[in-house]
ZATI-573145 format. One record per residue (C-alpha): residue number from 0; z, y, x. Coordinates in steps of 0.1 Angstrom, whole numbers. Example, Ala and Ser with C-alpha at 12.3 -4.5 7.8 and 13.67 -1.06 7.14 Angstrom:
REM residues 2
pt pos 0 w 78 v -45 u 123 $
pt pos 1 w 71 v -11 u 137 $
//
This chain:
REM residues 500
pt pos 0 w 2232 v 2293 u 1540 $
pt pos 1 w 2202 v 2289 u 1517 $
pt pos 2 w 2169 v 2304 u 1530 $
pt pos 3 w 2139 v 2314 u 1509 $
pt pos 4 w 2102 v 2315 u 1511 $
pt pos 5 w 2086 v 2348 u 1519 $
pt pos 6 w 2056 v 2355 u 1496 $
pt pos 7 w 2039 v 2387 u 1485 $
pt pos 8 w 2067 v 2407 u 1499 $
pt pos 9 w 2096 v 2391 u 1484 $
pt pos 10 w 2120 v 2361 u 1492 $
pt pos 11 w 2122 v 2334 u 1465 $
pt pos 12 w 2127 v 2297 u 1462 $
pt pos 13 w 2101 v 2270 u 1462 $
pt pos 14 w 2084 v 2263 u 1429 $
pt pos 15 w 2103 v 2231 u 1425 $
pt pos 16 w 2136 v 2245 u 1436 $
pt pos 17 w 2141 v 2219 u 1462 $
pt pos 18 w 2156 v 2222 u 1497 $
pt pos 19 w 2160 v 2203 u 1528 $
pt pos 20 w 2187 v 2204 u 1554 $
pt pos 21 w 2185 v 2220 u 1588 $
pt pos 22 w 2210 v 2208 u 1612 $
pt pos 23 w 2225 v 2224 u 1643 $
pt pos 24 w 2213 v 2201 u 1674 $
pt pos 25 w 2247 v 2206 u 1691 $
pt pos 26 w 2271 v 2202 u 1663 $
pt pos 27 w 2250 v 2178 u 1643 $
pt pos 28 w 2262 v 2196 u 1612 $
pt pos 29 w 2240 v 2210 u 1584 $
pt pos 30 w 2239 v 2249 u 1589 $
pt pos 31 w 2212 v 2260 u 1565 $
pt pos 32 w 2190 v 2248 u 1537 $
pt pos 33 w 2153 v 2254 u 1538 $
pt pos 34 w 2129 v 2255 u 1508 $
pt pos 35 w 2107 v 2226 u 1504 $
pt pos 36 w 2075 v 2244 u 1496 $
pt pos 37 w 2049 v 2228 u 1474 $
pt pos 38 w 2010 v 2231 u 1472 $
pt pos 39 w 2015 v 2256 u 1444 $
pt pos 40 w 2036 v 2278 u 1467 $
pt pos 41 w 2010 v 2275 u 1494 $
pt pos 42 w 1983 v 2286 u 1471 $
pt pos 43 w 2004 v 2315 u 1458 $
pt pos 44 w 2010 v 2327 u 1495 $
pt pos 45 w 1973 v 2323 u 1505 $
pt pos 46 w 1963 v 2344 u 1474 $
pt pos 47 w 1988 v 2369 u 1481 $
pt pos 48 w 1975 v 2372 u 1517 $
pt pos 49 w 1939 v 2374 u 1503 $
pt pos 50 w 1948 v 2401 u 1478 $
pt pos 51 w 1963 v 2421 u 1506 $
pt pos 52 w 1932 v 2417 u 1528 $
pt pos 53 w 1907 v 2427 u 1501 $
pt pos 54 w 1925 v 2455 u 1483 $
pt pos 55 w 1953 v 2479 u 1485 $
pt pos 56 w 1972 v 2497 u 1512 $
pt pos 57 w 1965 v 2472 u 1541 $
pt pos 58 w 1929 v 2470 u 1534 $
pt pos 59 w 1925 v 2507 u 1534 $
pt pos 60 w 1945 v 2513 u 1566 $
pt pos 61 w 1929 v 2527 u 1597 $
pt pos 62 w 1934 v 2506 u 1630 $
pt pos 63 w 1957 v 2534 u 1642 $
pt pos 64 w 1979 v 2531 u 1611 $
pt pos 65 w 1981 v 2493 u 1617 $
pt pos 66 w 1991 v 2499 u 1653 $
pt pos 67 w 2019 v 2523 u 1642 $
pt pos 68 w 2033 v 2496 u 1618 $
pt pos 69 w 2032 v 2470 u 1647 $
pt pos 70 w 2051 v 2495 u 1670 $
pt pos 71 w 2077 v 2499 u 1644 $
pt pos 72 w 2081 v 2462 u 1639 $
pt pos 73 w 2085 v 2459 u 1678 $
pt pos 74 w 2114 v 2483 u 1677 $
pt pos 75 w 2131 v 2464 u 1648 $
pt pos 76 w 2126 v 2430 u 1667 $
pt pos 77 w 2143 v 2447 u 1697 $
pt pos 78 w 2172 v 2458 u 1676 $
pt pos 79 w 2175 v 2424 u 1661 $
pt pos 80 w 2169 v 2403 u 1693 $
pt pos 81 w 2203 v 2389 u 1698 $
pt pos 82 w 2205 v 2378 u 1660 $
pt pos 83 w 2170 v 2362 u 1663 $
pt pos 84 w 2180 v 2344 u 1695 $
pt pos 85 w 2212 v 2330 u 1680 $
pt pos 86 w 2193 v 2318 u 1650 $
pt pos 87 w 2168 v 2299 u 1672 $
pt pos 88 w 2197 v 2283 u 1692 $
pt pos 89 w 2211 v 2270 u 1660 $
pt pos 90 w 2178 v 2256 u 1650 $
pt pos 91 w 2164 v 2241 u 1683 $
pt pos 92 w 2194 v 2237 u 1706 $
pt pos 93 w 2176 v 2256 u 1734 $
pt pos 94 w 2200 v 2278 u 1758 $
pt pos 95 w 2210 v 2311 u 1745 $
pt pos 96 w 2202 v 2330 u 1777 $
pt pos 97 w 2166 v 2317 u 1775 $
pt pos 98 w 2163 v 2324 u 1738 $
pt pos 99 w 2177 v 2360 u 1742 $
pt pos 100 w 2153 v 2364 u 1771 $
pt pos 101 w 2125 v 2355 u 1749 $
pt pos 102 w 2135 v 2377 u 1720 $
pt pos 103 w 2141 v 2407 u 1742 $
pt pos 104 w 2106 v 2403 u 1756 $
pt pos 105 w 2089 v 2396 u 1722 $
pt pos 106 w 2087 v 2433 u 1711 $
pt pos 107 w 2062 v 2438 u 1741 $
pt pos 108 w 2036 v 2418 u 1720 $
pt pos 109 w 2037 v 2440 u 1690 $
pt pos 110 w 2036 v 2472 u 1712 $
pt pos 111 w 2007 v 2459 u 1733 $
pt pos 112 w 1986 v 2448 u 1703 $
pt pos 113 w 1997 v 2478 u 1684 $
pt pos 114 w 1982 v 2500 u 1712 $
pt pos 115 w 1951 v 2479 u 1713 $
pt pos 116 w 1944 v 2480 u 1676 $
pt pos 117 w 1923 v 2512 u 1677 $
pt pos 118 w 1907 v 2504 u 1711 $
pt pos 119 w 1884 v 2476 u 1699 $
pt pos 120 w 1850 v 2495 u 1701 $
pt pos 121 w 1817 v 2485 u 1690 $
pt pos 122 w 1785 v 2494 u 1705 $
pt pos 123 w 1751 v 2509 u 1698 $
pt pos 124 w 1724 v 2487 u 1715 $
pt pos 125 w 1689 v 2500 u 1723 $
pt pos 126 w 1670 v 2472 u 1705 $
pt pos 127 w 1632 v 2470 u 1713 $
pt pos 128 w 1621 v 2480 u 1678 $
pt pos 129 w 1607 v 2515 u 1672 $
pt pos 130 w 1625 v 2534 u 1646 $
pt pos 131 w 1654 v 2508 u 1644 $
pt pos 132 w 1689 v 2519 u 1652 $
pt pos 133 w 1713 v 2489 u 1658 $
pt pos 134 w 1751 v 2488 u 1661 $
pt pos 135 w 1778 v 2462 u 1666 $
pt pos 136 w 1810 v 2465 u 1647 $
pt pos 137 w 1840 v 2442 u 1647 $
pt pos 138 w 1857 v 2433 u 1615 $
pt pos 139 w 1888 v 2411 u 1606 $
pt pos 140 w 1882 v 2376 u 1596 $
pt pos 141 w 1905 v 2374 u 1565 $
pt pos 142 w 1935 v 2351 u 1559 $
pt pos 143 w 1949 v 2334 u 1590 $
pt pos 144 w 1971 v 2304 u 1588 $
pt pos 145 w 1995 v 2299 u 1616 $
pt pos 146 w 2012 v 2266 u 1621 $
pt pos 147 w 2039 v 2265 u 1648 $
pt pos 148 w 2062 v 2240 u 1662 $
pt pos 149 w 2101 v 2238 u 1666 $
pt pos 150 w 2106 v 2243 u 1703 $
pt pos 151 w 2099 v 2281 u 1706 $
pt pos 152 w 2090 v 2290 u 1670 $
pt pos 153 w 2089 v 2330 u 1672 $
pt pos 154 w 2073 v 2333 u 1706 $
pt pos 155 w 2045 v 2310 u 1696 $
pt pos 156 w 2041 v 2327 u 1661 $
pt pos 157 w 2040 v 2361 u 1677 $
pt pos 158 w 2014 v 2351 u 1702 $
pt pos 159 w 1993 v 2347 u 1670 $
pt pos 160 w 2006 v 2372 u 1646 $
pt pos 161 w 2004 v 2404 u 1667 $
pt pos 162 w 1967 v 2402 u 1677 $
pt pos 163 w 1958 v 2389 u 1643 $
pt pos 164 w 1975 v 2418 u 1624 $
pt pos 165 w 1962 v 2443 u 1649 $
pt pos 166 w 1928 v 2432 u 1640 $
pt pos 167 w 1935 v 2438 u 1603 $
pt pos 168 w 1938 v 2401 u 1591 $
pt pos 169 w 1966 v 2389 u 1568 $
pt pos 170 w 1987 v 2358 u 1576 $
pt pos 171 w 2005 v 2328 u 1562 $
pt pos 172 w 2029 v 2313 u 1586 $
pt pos 173 w 2042 v 2278 u 1584 $
pt pos 174 w 2072 v 2272 u 1608 $
pt pos 175 w 2084 v 2238 u 1617 $
pt pos 176 w 2106 v 2221 u 1592 $
pt pos 177 w 2132 v 2219 u 1621 $
pt pos 178 w 2133 v 2256 u 1630 $
pt pos 179 w 2125 v 2280 u 1600 $
pt pos 180 w 2154 v 2303 u 1600 $
pt pos 181 w 2143 v 2328 u 1627 $
pt pos 182 w 2108 v 2331 u 1612 $
pt pos 183 w 2122 v 2339 u 1578 $
pt pos 184 w 2146 v 2366 u 1594 $
pt pos 185 w 2115 v 2381 u 1610 $
pt pos 186 w 2097 v 2383 u 1577 $
pt pos 187 w 2124 v 2405 u 1564 $
pt pos 188 w 2118 v 2429 u 1592 $
pt pos 189 w 2083 v 2433 u 1581 $
pt pos 190 w 2093 v 2447 u 1548 $
pt pos 191 w 2118 v 2471 u 1567 $
pt pos 192 w 2090 v 2482 u 1591 $
pt pos 193 w 2068 v 2491 u 1560 $
pt pos 194 w 2042 v 2465 u 1559 $
pt pos 195 w 2026 v 2462 u 1525 $
pt pos 196 w 2034 v 2431 u 1504 $
pt pos 197 w 2012 v 2401 u 1512 $
pt pos 198 w 2003 v 2410 u 1548 $
pt pos 199 w 2029 v 2383 u 1559 $
pt pos 200 w 2038 v 2352 u 1540 $
pt pos 201 w 2061 v 2325 u 1552 $
pt pos 202 w 2060 v 2289 u 1536 $
pt pos 203 w 2084 v 2262 u 1548 $
pt pos 204 w 2082 v 2225 u 1546 $
pt pos 205 w 2067 v 2193 u 1563 $
pt pos 206 w 2034 v 2195 u 1579 $
pt pos 207 w 2018 v 2166 u 1559 $
pt pos 208 w 2023 v 2185 u 1528 $
pt pos 209 w 2024 v 2223 u 1536 $
pt pos 210 w 2002 v 2223 u 1567 $
pt pos 211 w 1977 v 2201 u 1550 $
pt pos 212 w 1975 v 2224 u 1520 $
pt pos 213 w 1971 v 2254 u 1542 $
pt pos 214 w 1945 v 2238 u 1563 $
pt pos 215 w 1924 v 2228 u 1532 $
pt pos 216 w 1927 v 2260 u 1513 $
pt pos 217 w 1893 v 2276 u 1506 $
pt pos 218 w 1907 v 2312 u 1511 $
pt pos 219 w 1920 v 2304 u 1547 $
pt pos 220 w 1895 v 2315 u 1572 $
pt pos 221 w 1911 v 2308 u 1605 $
pt pos 222 w 1939 v 2284 u 1616 $
pt pos 223 w 1960 v 2291 u 1648 $
pt pos 224 w 1980 v 2258 u 1657 $
pt pos 225 w 2004 v 2251 u 1684 $
pt pos 226 w 2018 v 2215 u 1684 $
pt pos 227 w 2011 v 2180 u 1694 $
pt pos 228 w 1979 v 2164 u 1700 $
pt pos 229 w 1981 v 2143 u 1666 $
pt pos 230 w 1988 v 2172 u 1646 $
pt pos 231 w 1961 v 2194 u 1662 $
pt pos 232 w 1936 v 2166 u 1657 $
pt pos 233 w 1945 v 2166 u 1620 $
pt pos 234 w 1941 v 2204 u 1617 $
pt pos 235 w 1907 v 2203 u 1634 $
pt pos 236 w 1895 v 2176 u 1611 $
pt pos 237 w 1906 v 2194 u 1580 $
pt pos 238 w 1892 v 2227 u 1592 $
pt pos 239 w 1859 v 2211 u 1599 $
pt pos 240 w 1854 v 2205 u 1562 $
pt pos 241 w 1849 v 2241 u 1554 $
pt pos 242 w 1841 v 2254 u 1589 $
pt pos 243 w 1872 v 2273 u 1595 $
pt pos 244 w 1877 v 2290 u 1628 $
pt pos 245 w 1904 v 2272 u 1648 $
pt pos 246 w 1925 v 2277 u 1679 $
pt pos 247 w 1946 v 2248 u 1691 $
pt pos 248 w 1973 v 2250 u 1718 $
pt pos 249 w 1985 v 2214 u 1722 $
pt pos 250 w 2004 v 2192 u 1748 $
pt pos 251 w 2005 v 2190 u 1785 $
pt pos 252 w 2013 v 2167 u 1813 $
pt pos 253 w 2013 v 2193 u 1839 $
pt pos 254 w 2015 v 2189 u 1877 $
pt pos 255 w 2040 v 2207 u 1899 $
pt pos 256 w 2026 v 2201 u 1934 $
pt pos 257 w 2050 v 2206 u 1965 $
pt pos 258 w 2033 v 2208 u 1998 $
pt pos 259 w 2050 v 2201 u 2031 $
pt pos 260 w 2049 v 2237 u 2041 $
pt pos 261 w 2067 v 2250 u 2010 $
pt pos 262 w 2100 v 2268 u 2009 $
pt pos 263 w 2119 v 2236 u 1998 $
pt pos 264 w 2148 v 2255 u 1982 $
pt pos 265 w 2124 v 2276 u 1961 $
pt pos 266 w 2104 v 2244 u 1953 $
pt pos 267 w 2134 v 2225 u 1940 $
pt pos 268 w 2144 v 2254 u 1918 $
pt pos 269 w 2108 v 2256 u 1905 $
pt pos 270 w 2109 v 2218 u 1898 $
pt pos 271 w 2140 v 2222 u 1879 $
pt pos 272 w 2130 v 2252 u 1859 $
pt pos 273 w 2096 v 2234 u 1851 $
pt pos 274 w 2113 v 2204 u 1834 $
pt pos 275 w 2150 v 2207 u 1829 $
pt pos 276 w 2157 v 2242 u 1819 $
pt pos 277 w 2144 v 2237 u 1784 $
pt pos 278 w 2154 v 2201 u 1783 $
pt pos 279 w 2117 v 2192 u 1789 $
pt pos 280 w 2109 v 2206 u 1754 $
pt pos 281 w 2081 v 2229 u 1763 $
pt pos 282 w 2043 v 2223 u 1762 $
pt pos 283 w 2040 v 2236 u 1798 $
pt pos 284 w 2067 v 2215 u 1813 $
pt pos 285 w 2060 v 2203 u 1848 $
pt pos 286 w 2066 v 2168 u 1840 $
pt pos 287 w 2047 v 2154 u 1871 $
pt pos 288 w 2061 v 2164 u 1904 $
pt pos 289 w 2036 v 2157 u 1930 $
pt pos 290 w 2054 v 2158 u 1965 $
pt pos 291 w 2035 v 2154 u 1999 $
pt pos 292 w 2044 v 2121 u 2017 $
pt pos 293 w 2058 v 2137 u 2047 $
pt pos 294 w 2087 v 2154 u 2029 $
pt pos 295 w 2090 v 2131 u 1998 $
pt pos 296 w 2122 v 2113 u 2006 $
pt pos 297 w 2140 v 2145 u 2019 $
pt pos 298 w 2129 v 2165 u 1989 $
pt pos 299 w 2139 v 2139 u 1963 $
pt pos 300 w 2173 v 2138 u 1979 $
pt pos 301 w 2177 v 2174 u 1976 $
pt pos 302 w 2164 v 2175 u 1941 $
pt pos 303 w 2187 v 2148 u 1928 $
pt pos 304 w 2216 v 2165 u 1946 $
pt pos 305 w 2209 v 2198 u 1929 $
pt pos 306 w 2201 v 2184 u 1894 $
pt pos 307 w 2234 v 2162 u 1895 $
pt pos 308 w 2252 v 2194 u 1893 $
pt pos 309 w 2237 v 2206 u 1860 $
pt pos 310 w 2260 v 2210 u 1833 $
pt pos 311 w 2252 v 2197 u 1797 $
pt pos 312 w 2268 v 2212 u 1767 $
pt pos 313 w 2269 v 2238 u 1741 $
pt pos 314 w 2237 v 2259 u 1743 $
pt pos 315 w 2256 v 2290 u 1731 $
pt pos 316 w 2278 v 2292 u 1762 $
pt pos 317 w 2265 v 2309 u 1792 $
pt pos 318 w 2274 v 2284 u 1818 $
pt pos 319 w 2255 v 2256 u 1801 $
pt pos 320 w 2224 v 2244 u 1821 $
pt pos 321 w 2208 v 2218 u 1797 $
pt pos 322 w 2212 v 2218 u 1760 $
pt pos 323 w 2207 v 2189 u 1734 $
pt pos 324 w 2174 v 2173 u 1722 $
pt pos 325 w 2163 v 2192 u 1691 $
pt pos 326 w 2157 v 2165 u 1667 $
pt pos 327 w 2166 v 2128 u 1662 $
pt pos 328 w 2130 v 2116 u 1662 $
pt pos 329 w 2126 v 2134 u 1695 $
pt pos 330 w 2156 v 2119 u 1709 $
pt pos 331 w 2146 v 2084 u 1701 $
pt pos 332 w 2111 v 2091 u 1715 $
pt pos 333 w 2126 v 2101 u 1750 $
pt pos 334 w 2148 v 2071 u 1751 $
pt pos 335 w 2118 v 2049 u 1744 $
pt pos 336 w 2099 v 2065 u 1772 $
pt pos 337 w 2128 v 2059 u 1796 $
pt pos 338 w 2125 v 2022 u 1789 $
pt pos 339 w 2088 v 2021 u 1792 $
pt pos 340 w 2091 v 2037 u 1826 $
pt pos 341 w 2115 v 2012 u 1838 $
pt pos 342 w 2094 v 1984 u 1823 $
pt pos 343 w 2064 v 1998 u 1843 $
pt pos 344 w 2082 v 1996 u 1875 $
pt pos 345 w 2093 v 2031 u 1881 $
pt pos 346 w 2125 v 2037 u 1899 $
pt pos 347 w 2153 v 2057 u 1882 $
pt pos 348 w 2172 v 2077 u 1907 $
pt pos 349 w 2190 v 2100 u 1882 $
pt pos 350 w 2200 v 2098 u 1846 $
pt pos 351 w 2180 v 2074 u 1824 $
pt pos 352 w 2204 v 2072 u 1796 $
pt pos 353 w 2220 v 2092 u 1768 $
pt pos 354 w 2248 v 2116 u 1777 $
pt pos 355 w 2281 v 2114 u 1759 $
pt pos 356 w 2315 v 2129 u 1764 $
pt pos 357 w 2337 v 2160 u 1760 $
pt pos 358 w 2319 v 2192 u 1756 $
pt pos 359 w 2288 v 2177 u 1741 $
pt pos 360 w 2299 v 2181 u 1704 $
pt pos 361 w 2279 v 2158 u 1681 $
pt pos 362 w 2246 v 2166 u 1698 $
pt pos 363 w 2219 v 2143 u 1710 $
pt pos 364 w 2219 v 2147 u 1748 $
pt pos 365 w 2198 v 2128 u 1773 $
pt pos 366 w 2209 v 2129 u 1810 $
pt pos 367 w 2183 v 2147 u 1832 $
pt pos 368 w 2163 v 2117 u 1845 $
pt pos 369 w 2142 v 2116 u 1876 $
pt pos 370 w 2118 v 2086 u 1883 $
pt pos 371 w 2102 v 2078 u 1916 $
pt pos 372 w 2077 v 2052 u 1926 $
pt pos 373 w 2056 v 2064 u 1898 $
pt pos 374 w 2019 v 2060 u 1901 $
pt pos 375 w 1995 v 2082 u 1880 $
pt pos 376 w 1982 v 2053 u 1860 $
pt pos 377 w 2016 v 2047 u 1843 $
pt pos 378 w 2022 v 2058 u 1807 $
pt pos 379 w 2052 v 2080 u 1819 $
pt pos 380 w 2026 v 2099 u 1841 $
pt pos 381 w 1999 v 2101 u 1814 $
pt pos 382 w 2016 v 2107 u 1780 $
pt pos 383 w 2036 v 2138 u 1770 $
pt pos 384 w 2073 v 2128 u 1765 $
pt pos 385 w 2086 v 2163 u 1757 $
pt pos 386 w 2120 v 2156 u 1772 $
pt pos 387 w 2141 v 2159 u 1804 $
pt pos 388 w 2122 v 2133 u 1823 $
pt pos 389 w 2105 v 2140 u 1857 $
pt pos 390 w 2080 v 2116 u 1873 $
pt pos 391 w 2078 v 2120 u 1910 $
pt pos 392 w 2045 v 2110 u 1926 $
pt pos 393 w 2036 v 2109 u 1963 $
pt pos 394 w 2004 v 2123 u 1978 $
pt pos 395 w 1991 v 2126 u 2013 $
pt pos 396 w 1962 v 2151 u 2013 $
pt pos 397 w 1951 v 2183 u 1996 $
pt pos 398 w 1922 v 2163 u 1978 $
pt pos 399 w 1945 v 2136 u 1968 $
pt pos 400 w 1968 v 2160 u 1952 $
pt pos 401 w 1940 v 2177 u 1933 $
pt pos 402 w 1926 v 2143 u 1921 $
pt pos 403 w 1960 v 2132 u 1909 $
pt pos 404 w 1967 v 2164 u 1892 $
pt pos 405 w 1934 v 2164 u 1873 $
pt pos 406 w 1936 v 2127 u 1863 $
pt pos 407 w 1951 v 2133 u 1830 $
pt pos 408 w 1938 v 2138 u 1794 $
pt pos 409 w 1956 v 2173 u 1794 $
pt pos 410 w 1951 v 2205 u 1812 $
pt pos 411 w 1975 v 2230 u 1802 $
pt pos 412 w 1993 v 2243 u 1832 $
pt pos 413 w 2000 v 2235 u 1871 $
pt pos 414 w 2022 v 2246 u 1898 $
pt pos 415 w 2015 v 2249 u 1936 $
pt pos 416 w 2043 v 2254 u 1961 $
pt pos 417 w 2030 v 2263 u 1995 $
pt pos 418 w 2033 v 2290 u 2023 $
pt pos 419 w 1995 v 2288 u 2030 $
pt pos 420 w 1973 v 2316 u 2019 $
pt pos 421 w 1944 v 2293 u 2020 $
pt pos 422 w 1959 v 2269 u 1995 $
pt pos 423 w 1973 v 2296 u 1973 $
pt pos 424 w 1937 v 2311 u 1969 $
pt pos 425 w 1916 v 2279 u 1970 $
pt pos 426 w 1935 v 2254 u 1952 $
pt pos 427 w 1939 v 2271 u 1918 $
pt pos 428 w 1901 v 2269 u 1911 $
pt pos 429 w 1901 v 2232 u 1918 $
pt pos 430 w 1929 v 2225 u 1892 $
pt pos 431 w 1916 v 2218 u 1857 $
pt pos 432 w 1945 v 2238 u 1840 $
pt pos 433 w 1944 v 2269 u 1818 $
pt pos 434 w 1973 v 2284 u 1839 $
pt pos 435 w 1982 v 2279 u 1876 $
pt pos 436 w 2014 v 2292 u 1891 $
pt pos 437 w 2017 v 2295 u 1929 $
pt pos 438 w 2053 v 2295 u 1940 $
pt pos 439 w 2065 v 2302 u 1905 $
pt pos 440 w 2066 v 2282 u 1872 $
pt pos 441 w 2068 v 2290 u 1835 $
pt pos 442 w 2060 v 2326 u 1838 $
pt pos 443 w 2041 v 2342 u 1809 $
pt pos 444 w 2030 v 2376 u 1799 $
pt pos 445 w 2014 v 2394 u 1768 $
pt pos 446 w 1987 v 2405 u 1793 $
pt pos 447 w 1978 v 2369 u 1806 $
pt pos 448 w 1955 v 2345 u 1786 $
pt pos 449 w 1973 v 2312 u 1778 $
pt pos 450 w 1957 v 2279 u 1768 $
pt pos 451 w 1946 v 2246 u 1780 $
pt pos 452 w 1916 v 2225 u 1791 $
pt pos 453 w 1907 v 2192 u 1777 $
pt pos 454 w 1932 v 2177 u 1753 $
pt pos 455 w 1954 v 2206 u 1757 $
pt pos 456 w 1936 v 2227 u 1732 $
pt pos 457 w 1910 v 2252 u 1723 $
pt pos 458 w 1909 v 2288 u 1727 $
pt pos 459 w 1934 v 2313 u 1745 $
pt pos 460 w 1963 v 2334 u 1733 $
pt pos 461 w 1975 v 2366 u 1749 $
pt pos 462 w 1956 v 2392 u 1768 $
pt pos 463 w 1931 v 2416 u 1757 $
pt pos 464 w 1905 v 2391 u 1746 $
pt pos 465 w 1928 v 2373 u 1721 $
pt pos 466 w 1923 v 2400 u 1695 $
pt pos 467 w 1886 v 2393 u 1696 $
pt pos 468 w 1894 v 2357 u 1683 $
pt pos 469 w 1906 v 2374 u 1651 $
pt pos 470 w 1875 v 2395 u 1647 $
pt pos 471 w 1839 v 2389 u 1636 $
pt pos 472 w 1811 v 2407 u 1653 $
pt pos 473 w 1785 v 2421 u 1629 $
pt pos 474 w 1751 v 2435 u 1636 $
pt pos 475 w 1739 v 2465 u 1616 $
pt pos 476 w 1701 v 2474 u 1617 $
pt pos 477 w 1692 v 2509 u 1604 $
pt pos 478 w 1655 v 2518 u 1598 $
pt pos 479 w 1652 v 2555 u 1606 $
pt pos 480 w 1617 v 2557 u 1596 $
pt pos 481 w 1597 v 2556 u 1563 $
pt pos 482 w 1580 v 2523 u 1554 $
pt pos 483 w 1594 v 2488 u 1559 $
pt pos 484 w 1592 v 2474 u 1595 $
pt pos 485 w 1576 v 2441 u 1604 $
pt pos 486 w 1602 v 2415 u 1610 $
pt pos 487 w 1584 v 2406 u 1642 $
pt pos 488 w 1577 v 2427 u 1673 $
pt pos 489 w 1541 v 2416 u 1676 $
pt pos 490 w 1515 v 2402 u 1653 $
pt pos 491 w 1486 v 2380 u 1663 $
pt pos 492 w 1453 v 2397 u 1656 $
pt pos 493 w 1439 v 2386 u 1621 $
pt pos 494 w 1471 v 2372 u 1608 $
pt pos 495 w 1497 v 2382 u 1583 $
pt pos 496 w 1534 v 2382 u 1593 $
pt pos 497 w 1562 v 2366 u 1571 $
pt pos 498 w 1598 v 2370 u 1571 $
pt pos 499 w 1622 v 2344 u 1583 $
//
């Protein structure tokens, strides 16, 4: 299946006519060809978005009209959810039930921000100047570039797309070269929903070429990036050259903390959901499991027994628990970290090797791996692996748990498992993480802000305030009296004022 770029309302090949292959992570077979966009394609896409922003039907629409289009798009996404989910499984190897769950929830972002589009109100402020009326209005920024990774491409795109379009911006999206099919299919739904040409554009290719061209384009006003720390740093540096506005949702090394008063069955399931359900290929993975010393050994035994029953296999089958690793580079990185952990003295109590055998196709599988005897200074406890590897760390007191949890360059998420109301209320403020779950893990909502502290990024996605990140606040002063007012409130006697 040959895919196309989506620029100015139509599908077309890249300027050079070249493609690259996209392989199914389970079968190992090429299943689609993706256009290798050039800097020329990026320029055309950005200019199409700029035209749509500055003139034509989109620029003239009221917020209410934009909201209706987003509602219509949400209905189309709902009708195509199964197809979108299957495309994502073919691209990134995640489990079909998880992808279907994401796709069936996705329409709520379009409905929420569609409803919010005409609820962003300015203000009339009573400034201290006689005869001056002042009001604040919110205006869209312009062309927004969204650069998204391969692990949850549509969800992480829509977190940017829905508020940006509700605010009146136009967009150019660059999906990962490993998972472009679902985004290209979504673009076709924009046309069906009635969006004018140029409002959404999709360019595909490698980040070092297409992403760099986007980040450096003079007509791009804002960049919304989700990905690794290295990619985020490169985007941030490129954006700084022309003072583009930036939001970055980066990596994590999140702590999932189990206290001795926790419901242990729930905590085991929460630990597994935090790291193994997506084969560890999620930025919010609970890759550090902090277990209170008094229950450590019994809890690890229970956890190992539970995870040992997990079925690896075809992600399209409903009884599969863990799917393949999405890309060959990620597979090699995970295996390297397993050896690093062993070399550092961690004890591998489960897994620790590639998985092979019947039912695994030609996919790149890693056995779910659990390390004990991990201390927080080890690389396996400090660096993001993005794979099915869990590091178990002992702690004794609440203070020690907080200290270990916060002792990392990252601060994306954390989990707390306890029956104590005191801990449930008082521990989250002490954890330096953008999201804290208590007796839950990996729960998100279009109503709830998501983002990180420290090296986990800049800014927040989702929730009411996210739309404000795609708007500019403008002050308007109107002189209601004849004559030109002084630029200053007061003058010193005998002096002349001058404007500044």
